[in-house]
N, C-alpha and C positions, 0 to 999 in steps of 0.2 A: 441502461447500458444496450448497446447495439446487440443484437442478436443475428443470427444466421439468415434467418426469415427475412429480418428486415432488409438485409442487403440483398439477398435475392428478389426481394419484392420492388426494391426501389431501384436497384441498380439491373435495370433491364437487359442489358447486353453484356452484363457480368465482367465489367472492366476490372472488377477487384481479382477475378480468377487470374488474370493476366499479371497483376502486380505479385499475386503469391508465387508466381512461377519466374519473377525477374532473376533470382540467382542461376536457375537452371539455363534460362534463355542467354544470359551473359556468359556462362561457360560454353554452351554450344557453340555461341557466335565466336568466340575467341579460338574456339579449337577447329573451326572451318579450315579446309585444306585450301587456304589462298595465300599466295606470296606476297610479303611486303614489297611494297614498291619502292625504288631505289631512284627518286630524281635527283641530279646533282646542281650545284651552284644556286641552292634555293637562299635566296636573302630574305623573301618576304611570303606570308602565307595569307591568304584572304579564305575564311569559312564563311558560305553563303548558305542562308535558309530563312525560314521563316516559322513561327510558332515553335511548335514541339521540335522542327528539325534546326531551327535557329538557335535552340538551347544548347543543342550538341556544340555547335560553335563557340559558345560562351564557355563550355567545360573544357575544350581544346586550347582556349584562349588563357584559361588559368593555369593548364598543365605545362604550356610553353611560356610564361611569364617570366620565370627564370633563365630561359636560355637567351642567346643572341639574335633569334629570328623575330624579325618586325612580324607581328599579327594582327589582321583586321577582322573584325566580325561584322559583316554585312546582313542587316535585315531591311531591305529593299530593291529598288530595280539598278542602282548605279554601282559600279565600282570605284574605288578610290582612284584619283589621278595618278597614285605613285606606282601602279601596276606596270610590268613588262615583261619581257621574255624571261626573266630569272623570278618571276613569281608563280607561286604555286597556288591555283584557285580550287578549293576542295568544295563541292557543289552538293548539298545534302537537302534532297527532298522525298519524303517518304511515299507521297502519293505519286511523285514522278510528272505531276502537272501544275506546278505551284506557280503562277505566273511572273512574279518578281524574280524568283529564281532560274526560270526560263531566260529570263531578260539578261541576267548577269550572266548564265552560260554562253548565250549569243555573243554577248560583249566580249568575254574573256577568250573565247574563239577567234573572234575577229584581231584581237590585239596579241594572238599567238603566245599566250598565257600557257603555262604549263597547266594540265587540268586534270581532275579526277572526279567521277562522279559517283554518288551513293542514292539509290532509288529503288522502289519497288517496281519499275517500270514507266509505264506511262509515255508522254511525250518526251522526256528526257532520255529515256533509254533510245527510242526512235533518232534523236538529233546526234546522240554520241554514235550508233550505228553508222548513221549517215557520214558522219564527219570524222570517224576513227578516232574517237575519245574514248578514253578508257572508263568502262562502266562498271562498277560493283553492282549487282542485283542483292538487295537485301529484303528479308521476307517482313511484312507489315503485320504486326500483331494488334488486332482491333482499332488502333487509330495512331496517329503521330506521336503522341504525348506517351502512350502506352507502349509503343516501339523503341523507347528510349535505350534501354540496355541492348537490344539487339543490334542497333546502329552504332551505339557508342563501342561495344566491343568487337564487332566487326571493323571498324575504323582503326581501333588500336591495332589489330592485328595486320591491316593491310599498310598502316601509316607508319608502324612500328620502327622503321630506320629512321625516319624523320623527326619523330616526336623526342628521342632523348630519354627515354622512360624505360626503367629494367622490366624486364619480363617479370621477375619476382615481385615487384610492384603491382603488375597488371593482376596476378594470381591472387595476391593479398587481398586486393581490392573485391575479387570475387568471394573470397572466404567470408570478408565482411559483410557483404551481401548476405550470405548464408546465415551468417551469426544474427543479424537483425532481422531477418526473415522470421526466426523462431520467435520473435518478440512482439512482431507486429503483424503478421499473416492473418487470415481471417479464420484460422483455428484458435486462436488465442484472444477471443472476444471477452476479455476480463480488464480489470482495473490496473494489470502487470503490464497492459499495452500501452506505450509511451505515444503512439500514435492517435490512440484514441482519447488518452488523457489530454493532449494538445487540442485536438478536436473539440472536446466538451468544453475546454476552457475559451475557444474563439467565439465570442458571443456578437461582437460587433466588427468594424473594418479593420484587419490587421495593417499595422505599419511595421515593415520587416526593416528591422537597423542592422548592416553588415559591414564587415571589415573589407578591405578591398580584395583580399584573397578569397573571400567567400561570394564575391559580388554572383558568380554564375548560378549558385545555388539560390541566393535570395531572387533573383529573377526569374527562376524556374518555379519557386515556389508562389511567387506572385501570379504566374501563368495558370498555373495549375488549380490554384483556388479561383481564378477567374473562369478557366474552362469546366472543371469539374463540381465546383460548389456554385457557381454561376452568383459571385459576390464581388465587390470591390476590393483591391488590394494594393497597397502603396510599398514601394521598396525604396530606401535611403541609405546612403552611404553613412555611417557613423559620424565620421569626423567631420564631412560636409555638414551634415545636420546640425552638429554644434554651433555653426556660424549661419544658420538661417532657420531651419526647420524646427529647433527646438523652441522657437518663439510661440509656434502655433498652439503649443500646450498651454499659454497663458489664456486661451479662450477655451470655450466650450466646445466639446466635439463628442464623436461616438467612436473613437480609434482605440486601438489596445495595442502596445507595442510589445513586438517580440524581437528579444536581441539574439542574433547569430554570432556565435563567438569562436575562435579557434585557440587553443590552448598555446599554439606558438605564434598567436599575432605579434605585431611590431609592439613594443612597450609603450610607446606614447598612444596607440590605439586601445591598448588594455587600459591606460590611463583614462582615455575619453568614455567607454564603456562604465567604468566604474563610478565615473562622476555623473553618468545618465542614469544609473541605478540610484545613486543618493538622490538625484532629482526628482525622481520618480516616486521615490519613498516619500520625500518631503511632501509633494504633492498628492500624495493618496492615489497614485495611478499604478492600478495594477498591470503589471508586465510579466512577460514570460522570458525564461533564459533556455537557450538552447547550444550547447558546445559540441565541437566535433571532438572524435575520440580517436584519432590517429595522427600519425606525423607524415605518412604517406601522402601527397597530395590527392592521389586519385582516390584512395580509400576514405578519405576525408569527404571529397564532394559525393561521391557516390552514395555513401552510408547516409549523408544527410539527406539528399536529393530523395531517397528511397524512404526514410522515414517521414519527410514532409510531404511528399506526393501521397503517400498512403493517408496522411492526416486528412488531405483533401476530400480524399473517396469517403472516409469515415465523417467527416463534416458534413458533406452531401447527404449524407444518408440520415443524419441527425435532423438536417433542413428537410427532410423528404423530398431532396431533389434528384432526378436521376442524372448522374455524374456523365454518362456518356454522349447524349445530343450536344450538338453545336448550332444550333439553329439559326444565331445571330452571324455567325461565321459563312454559312450557306447561304444566307440573305445578301452577304455582301458578294460573294463568289459569283451568284447569279446574275448580279448588275455589272460586273466587270467585262 
C-alpha cells in the first residue's frame, strides 16, 4: 500500500497536493467575479487547445453534444474551413505560449471570428491586448493538466450564457468533486480508496473502452497515464472496437481492458459492453469496469476525470516514477 512518505518522496513537485485541492479550486474559480459573455448569433463553436488545455475542449464538446450548436475541437495548427463571422473560437492555453494554439488565434483573428481566450498570460495575452481580443487570465496550478478544474470552472462561469447548462448542475458537479475527494485524496491511503485500487490493478498497457458520451473522459485518462505514469495507453470507442479492435485479442498481448460505462448509455451500447464482458470472461482476460454515478453530464464527466487522474498519480508512485516532469514534451518544444 502507498504511504504518504512514498508520495512525498516520488512526487517531488507535489502534484498530488493540487489534486487534493481540486474541489476547492473548482468552487473558487466558479465564484470569481467574472461576467458571462453574451455572443449573439453563434452557430458554430471551435475549442482550440493542446494537451491538458485540449482536454477541456473535449469536455465542453460533450456538454454541448445535446444542443443544436455545431462544435469542433481543434488540436493542431488549422481551423476548420467552415468557420466564419458567426463562429466563436474559444482558445485555451494554460501557458499562453502554445505554438499550435497561437497559430489558431492568429487565423481566427484574420477571419473575423468571434474570439475569447483563456490563458495564464504569455504571448497569447500580449496578442489579445494588441488586437483588442477578450482575454481571461486564469491561474496556473502546477501544470496544464493539474490546472484542469481552475480552467474548466472559470470557463463555465464566463461561457455560462452560451452553454445552455443550469447553474444548479454546475454547483452539483462541485459537490460531487467534494464527495469523491473524501474517498481518493492523499489522506485516505487505504484499500477503501478506489483510485489506489485501480492503480494497483493496472500492470500492463491499459486499453480504455468508452461509449461516445464518455469519450472526453477516456482521452483525458489516456493522456494522464502518458504524462503522469509515463506509460503507453490506448483509448477506443467500444462500439467501433466490436468491428475491428476486438480481433486483436485473438493474439498474444500485454493489454488490460478498462470499461468506462454510463448508467444512461444508449441501450445498444450497453448491449455491446455486456457482450464484451462475456467475451473477456470466456477468454480469461482480466478486465476492470468503471461506472459513472450521475445523470448530470457535467457531474458525470468531472467525477470520473477526478478519479482517473488521481489513479495515474498513485500508479506513477507505485512505479516509482515522478509524475511531474514531462521531459519528452520539453525535448520537442525546444526543437520547434
